[in-house]
N, C-alpha and C positions, 0 to 999 in steps of 0.2 A: 505494498499499500505506502501511494507518497505519502512523503511528510503533513504536505497540506492537508492530507485526510483525515489524517491522525486526530482521534478524539480530542479533545483536550480536555483536560483533568483537572478538575475543582480542588482547588488548594484550601488550604484549614487554618486558623488562626485559635487557639485557644489563651485565654485570658484569665489569668488565677488572682488570688489576694493574700498577701504577704501580712501577718506580725497585728492586724486592727482589722474590725467589720466597718464599712460607711469609708474605705480609703479612696473610694471614685472611679473602682470598673467598671460601669458603665457608661461614666463621663469618659475615660481613657479609650474604652472601647468604642465608644460611639464617636469619640474626635479621631480616631483610628478610622475608622469605615468610613467618617467623610472625607477625608484625605485622598484613600483610594478611591471615592467613587468621581470624584473630580478631576482623579489622575485615571479615568477612564475606566476602572474597572467597576463590576457587577458584584455587587455587595450585598449578603443576606444576613443579619446578626442573629443570634438564638441564645434566648436566657435561660441558664438549667437551678429550678431556686432548690433549697436543702429541706423545704417543709412537707408533710404528708398531704398539706391538703392541698387539693385538684385544681384550684388557684388563688388567685388570692381576693375572691369578693368576699366570701365569708371572714377576713381577717381584721379585728377594729383597725383604723389606719395609727392609732397610736401606735401600735404592736410592731406594726411596718409599712410605715406610710400609707400615704393614700393610693390604693388602688388606681391602676391605669386603664381606663378604658376604649378599648380597639373599636373599631370599625364593622367587624364581626363579630362583635359581644363579648371576647376573652376578657377577662379580666384579668391584666396581668400586676407585674409590679411598674415602681417608677422607671427603673432601669428602659422599661420600653417603651413609656415616653420618651426618653432621652434618645433613644434611637430612633422617634419617629422624627423630632426635634433637630435633631443634628444632621439626619440623611433626608430628610422630608419623604420619607415613603410609609405608606401604614402598612401596620405589623398587624400580625394576628395570631389564629393560634397555633401555628406550627412554630410562632417563633419565640413563645412563652415555655416552659415543660417544668414540673416539680418533678420531686422524687416517687411524690405519692400518685403522679397521676402514670409517671412510668411504673411502679410496681401495679397498680392495678392493669393497664396492658398485661401486664406480665401472668397475672393471676387469673384473668378475664379470658387469655389466651392457655393457659394449663386446664381452666373448667371445661373449654372446647375441647379437648386432647387433642390440641394442635401441637403438642411436643411428642405428639405416640409414645406414652409412656416415659418420659424420660422424669430423672427427677430434678425437679426445677431449681437452679442454685444463683444466688449473686451473681459467682461468676462461672459458667459465659452471659449466663441468659437475662440477667437486670444489663449489665455492658452491653451486650449485643443490642438492646431496645435504643439506650443511649446514643451508640454509635450509628444504629438506623436514622433518629431523627435529624442528627447532623448531618449525615447522606443524602437524607430524602428530603431537607430544606433545599441542599445544593442543586439537588435533580428540580425538584419543584419551581424553584426559583431559577433557573440557571444562572446559579452564580457562577463568576469567577473565584470568587472566597466566600468561605463561609466563616463569620466571625462566630466565635463561641465564648461566651460571658460564664463563668462557675462559679454560682453562689458561693457564699461565705468566705472562709480563709483557712488556708493550706493546713493542715493538721486538726482539722475537725473530722470525727470521725465519720459527721451526718455525709460530705462529700466524697468521701474518700475515693464512692464509684464511679464518680463522675472525671478522676483524677483517673484512677485506672481503666476508663474508656479513651482517656486522651494518649496514655501509654499505647493502649495497643494499637490506635489508630496511627499514631507513632510510626510504630513497628511496622506495618503491613502497608506504609504509605510513605515509604523513602522518601523525601524531598518535598514532601507536598503538606507537611505539617512544622508550622513553627509554636512555640508556648513563649506567652508573655508575662509576666508576675510581677504586678504592681503592687508595690510595697512601703510601708511606713520609716522614713527615717528619722527618728525621735531629733531635737535640739535640745538636753535638758538646762535648763536657766540655770542651774549651779554649776556647769561647764561650758556652756557656750560653744559649744561646734556639733554637727551632725555626728550620732552614732549610728554604726552599718552592722553592729554587733545581732540587732535583731532580723535585719532581712538577711544575713546571712545564715542565722539559724534557721529562717524561713525557706530558703534556698536549699539548707541540708535537708528538709524535713522532704522537700519535692526527689531531692535525690534519692532517698532512700524509697522513694517511689515507682523509682524509675526514668525519671523527669529530668532531664536538663532543659532550663529555659534557655530562650536564644536570647531575650531583652529582658530586662529590669526596668521598668519605670518607677524611678524614685519619690515619693508624695515627699514633699516638704515642705517647711514652713519659706525657706529661701532656698536659690538655686543650687543643687550639690556643686561641691569645685571639682577640679580633675584629681587633685589627693584622694577624696573619697570615690571617686569613679575607677581610681586605679586598683583602690583597697578592695572594692566590689570585684573587680577584675581579676585579681588576686586568687579572691577566698571563695570565689564561687566558679571559677574555671571558665569565665568569658572573656572577650575583648572589651575594651574600654569604650569605645565607640560604641558598643552596646549596651550601653547606659546610658538609657536619655532620662534626664531630670523632668519634672515636672512638681513646679513649687506652686504653693498657696496664688492664686491672682485675685485681681479686683472682679473677673468674672468668668464662669468658665467657659467662655463661650471664644475665649483665649486661647484655653489649652488648644485647639488644632493649630492656633500660628506659633505654639511654642513647640511643639510637638515638629511642626515641621520644618523647623528653623535648625532643630537637631539633626534633621536628614533620616528620621524614621522611615518614611516610604520608601526611601530608596535604599535602605539598608533591606528592609523587608522583603522589595521584590528580587533586591538581588541574593537573598537567601532562595527565591523562589525558581530563580531564574527566570523571571519575566522582567520584561520592557520598561525601563520608566519613561513616562512622559509627567510634565511639570502640572502636580494640580491645579486646578483653575479656581483660582481661593479670591481672585478681585472683590466680590462683591461680598464676602465674607469679613473679608476687609474694612472695607467701606461701613456695614455693619458693625463692629466693634469698634470702628472710633465712633459711630453715632452712640453707641453704649456710651463709653467712657468720655464725651462730651460732655465740657461744665453745662449746667441745666441752668435756667433763670429764674424758676417757678417751680415750686415746692408745695403739692397736694397732700392733703390729708386721708385715708380711706379707711374708715373703722370695717371691720370687719367681724360680724357676730355669728359666733359658732362654738363650739361645744368640745371640738376634739383637738384642743391644742396643748394640754399638758401631759408629764411624764414623772411624777412623785413629784420633785422641786424646780424642772424643766420643764423650759418650753417646746414645742414640735414645729418647725415648718413643716416637717415632712405630711403633717397631716391633710394640710391642704397644699400639697406641692405644685398640683398642674394648678391649682388658682392663683398661686403668685409665679408662674410663671408667666401666666397670661397678660397677669396684669406687668410684667414684667416688658414683654413684648412688644404691649399697647404701650406703654409709657414714654419708651423709646423711640417708638416713630412718631406720638408726638410733639415728644422733646422737652417732656417734663419729668423731674423726680418723683414719687412719691413714698409717704411714711405712714407706711401700716398699723393701725392700731388693734390689736387681739383684744375683743372685747367679749366676754364669758354669758352667754345667752341668759345662765341660772342668774348672775348678778344684776342683771338689768331686773330680772324678777322681782328679786326683793326691793332693789332700791328706785326704781324706776328707771324708763330711757333718758331724760333728759339729764338728769346728774352723771349716769354713765357712761352716755353717747357723747351729750354737749355739741358741738356746733362743726364736725366734719367737713370735708368738701364732696364727702359722697360715701357711704354704707352699701355693704353687698353682705346678702346671708344668701350661705354656700349650703351644699349638702350636707344634708343630716337624717338621720332616723331619729322615730320612737318622742316619747313625752316629755323627757328629762329638758328642760333649757328651749320647749319649742313654745313657751310663752312669752318669753323673753326676744324671741326672733318677730312673732308676731308683733309685740310691743314695737321692736325696732320698723319694722316694713309700716308699720301707721305713721310712728314717728317721721320718717323720711317723708311721706304722702305728705302730714301737713306741714312740712318745716319746708318743704320743695327743696330737699336735700337730694341730688342725685342717688338712683337706687337700682340697685342690679339683682334681681334673685335669683339662684341657681337651683333647679328640681324642689326640693324642702322648701328654700328661701321663695322659690313659684308660687308653691302651694299657700305657705302660712301669709304668703301679702294678698291673696282670693281670700282665704279668713278674714285678715285684716280691714280689708274691703268690706265685707260680707255683715260683719259688727260693728263698723264706725259709720256703713254710708247705708246699705239697707235698715241697721240696728235690729240685724239676729244676733242678739247679743250670745246664744247660745252654739254659733257656729263653730263648724269644728274640723276636724279629718276623724276618718272614722279608726286610725290608726291609733289617737289618743282616746278619740272618746266613741267610744260604737254605738251609745246611744243617743247618741245628739240626733236632735229634730231637723236639722240644718245641716250634712252629711258634704257640705260644698265639696270636700275632697273625699273622695272613697277607693275602695281598692278596685281594680280591673278586674272585672265580671271574672275574665280566664283565669288572675291569678288566684282565685278563691281556692279551687281543688287542689294545687298545687300546694299553698297553705295549710291545708287541713290532713295532708301527709307527708308535711313539714318537709319537703321539697325544697330548698332555701336555695342551696349551691348552685348560681349559672343557670336561674328559673325565672329570674324578672325581665322585665322588657328589654332587652340589651342591645349595643350595638347602634348601628345607624338608621335612622327611618327619613324618609321624605317626609315635606310638610312642606303645604301653599298657606303663601304669605300675601295680605292681602294688601293693594295696595293703598294708599293715602296714609300709610302709617309709621311710626318710627321704626317697627323692624324694616318694613319694605326699604323704606331710605336707607338704612344702616348697610342691608344687603349691595344695595345697587350703587352706592356711593363706595365701599371698597370691592365690590365684584364677587363674591362670593354665591350668585343665584349659581344652583344647577342650569338651569334655566329662566333665563328673565321672562321671556314671554307665554311662560307657564307660571313665575313667580313661585318656583320651587328651589327648593333648598334642602338642605339635609343635617342634622343634630345627631350627637350620639347620646344615646341611653340606657338611665340604670334606676329603673325604679317599678313600682308595684302598684301604686297610689297616682290617683290622675283627678284633674277638674269633672266633675260630676256634672253630666250634662246636663241633668235635671233641671240645674240652679243656673245654669250658662246664660238662659236667657233673661230672667233676673236681674244677673247681673251685666250684663248689656246693656239695659235699660235703665240701671243706678249710673249708666256713665264708663264703667269696664271697657275697655276695647281689647276684645280676642284677635288678636290680628295673627295667627299661624295656626290652620290646624291639621293633623296630621293625613296625608294621602290616604293611607289602605284603612284607618278606623274612624276617624273625623275626632280625633281625642284635641283636646287645648293644648297647643304647643308654647304659642307665647299671649303672654297679657301687657296690656300697658295701662298707666293711668295719663288721663288728658290733662291738659293746662298745668304741667308739669316739665322743669329744663328736663329731665331726665326720670322717667320711672318705668323700667321693665324687668318680667321675669320669663324664664324660658325654663320648659320642661326639661327639655336636651341639657346638654354637658358642652357648652363653647371653650371651657378651658380645655379640653381634651385633643379640641382640633386647632387650638391656637399654634405657629410654628414662630420661628424666630424673624425671617423673614417676609412673614405672613400672616401677623396676629389679628385674632376673630373681631370680627364687628361690632358684636355687643361691648366689647371692653375695649375698643378704641372710643367709642362710642360715648360711652360712661367717663375716662380719663375727659377727654374731649369737654364733657360737659363741664365737668366736676372744676377743669382749669380757665374755662370763660366765668365760670360763676366765680371764682376765685378772684 
C-alpha cells in the first residue's frame, strides 16, 4: 500500500495530577487542546472521574463544584465546561466518564453473559473498558489527538485503574502515547524558594505504576527557574526543556499563551513525529488583552444563593459556570464586576433591603428545595420594586414568577409545589412527565435535560437580546435554544392570569409549549429564563442575557 494511503494513527495524551487536588489539570489540558486545535489538529477531550456516581448530576455542588450541563443532557464536572470554553466545541456523553459508569458497563455485560463464562476482574476487564472509551472517542470524533484527563491525584487508590489503562495503552501503541504530569511546586514562606521534592515523589509514584512522564507541567506561585528545571530533569529522568512552568496568572485565559511561549506544542508534535504549524492565536491574544485592560467603571452584582459555603470557607466553584458567564460578558462590555455573595436564608431573617442594599444588579441562580427560597423570592420582588436589573436563572426564574403572583396578583399563598404541595395557587408545578419518575425515586439523569428549542416573541427584551448578539438558531422563525436542567415549570393554568397582570412570557418551548423566558415591563432589565444560558457562554462569544444585564447595570450606574 502506498504510504499516502496508510491509515492515520490517532495519538493519545494522558494528563495526570500530582501532590494536591484542584491543581488545574483541566485548565492545563484545555489550554494544550486549544493550542493543538489552533495548530490545525482535531482534538477530542475526555475526562475520567474517580467517583462511583454515574454522572455529576446528583452530587451536591458544594462537594464537587457546579455540575456542567452539556447540550445532549450529560451532567459532567466543571472541567467539561472548561473544554467547551477553550476549544469552542460542545462536549457530550462520550467526553465524561466516571469509574461508576465503567463498573456498571462491565457488570451489565457480565449479566448478559457477554464474557462467555470468564471470571470478570479489574484487570483486564475494567482497564479494557477504559481503553475502549478512549479509542472509541477518537474513532467517533475522527480525532487526530485524544486528550485524556485522569481525575484525582497520582497515588490515590480510586484512580489506579486509569493509570494502569494508560500504561497498557503506552505499551500497545509505541510512539502514539505521551503522558503529561501536572504537579504542584510549593514555595514555603519560611524558605522562600520553590521545593521540587513533592513532585519528585509524585513522579516516583508514576514510575512505580510503570509510567514515565514525557512532560511535567509545574504549577507554582511564580515561574519555575532553570535551576528547578534542572533538578526535575535530574531526579525525574527527563530533559530540562520538557519541564514547563505554569505559574499563577491574573487570568486563566493566559495559560495557553504562557505554555505556547515555552514551545509545548512543538515539543508534543515532535514526540509524536507530527508536522508543526504555528497555532493561530491572534484572536485569543486580543481577547486576553481585553481581559487585562484597565476598566473605567465597576458595577456591583448581588448573587442571592445558598451553595456558597463549605465549613468556614466560601466556594466560587458552586456556581462556576455563572461566574464564568459574568466574566465573559463584563470583558465584552468593558467594565469590572464585583460580585457579592448573599445567603438567601439571611434575607429571610433580616429582610431584603438590609441584606441586599443597593447593588447595580441582582442574580438569583439555580437552586433546589425550600431552604432559602423565601429569601430568593424576596430578592426577586425587591429587584422589581426598586428597578434594579435582575436575572433569574432556572429556580431564579420560577421564584420571580411566584414573587410576581404574590405581589401583583395578590395571591399570597402562590408557591411552587416543590416547597408547598398544598398551595391553592401552584404557579410552579412539577412537569407531568416527571411525576412517575419521582414516584420511582429515579433521580439520576431523569430531569428535563440538555438543549431544547424555544420560540421567542417579537417586540420583547428577549428578542432584542438574541437579535443584537446574533444568537438565534433561525431568526426568521424566532428560534433559539438553551440547555435545561429542571423538573418544575411554570403552570400553564395560571399563565393567562399572569400575562393579564402584566408579566410578559417572551419565549415558549417549541415541543411542549412550556414557558421558557419571562420579563417584567417598564423596568431597566428584568428577565428570567428557565434554561441555563451560563452553560452556553464562551470567552469569545458571551451570552446575550448576561451582556444585557451588565450593560443595563453599567448604564444605570
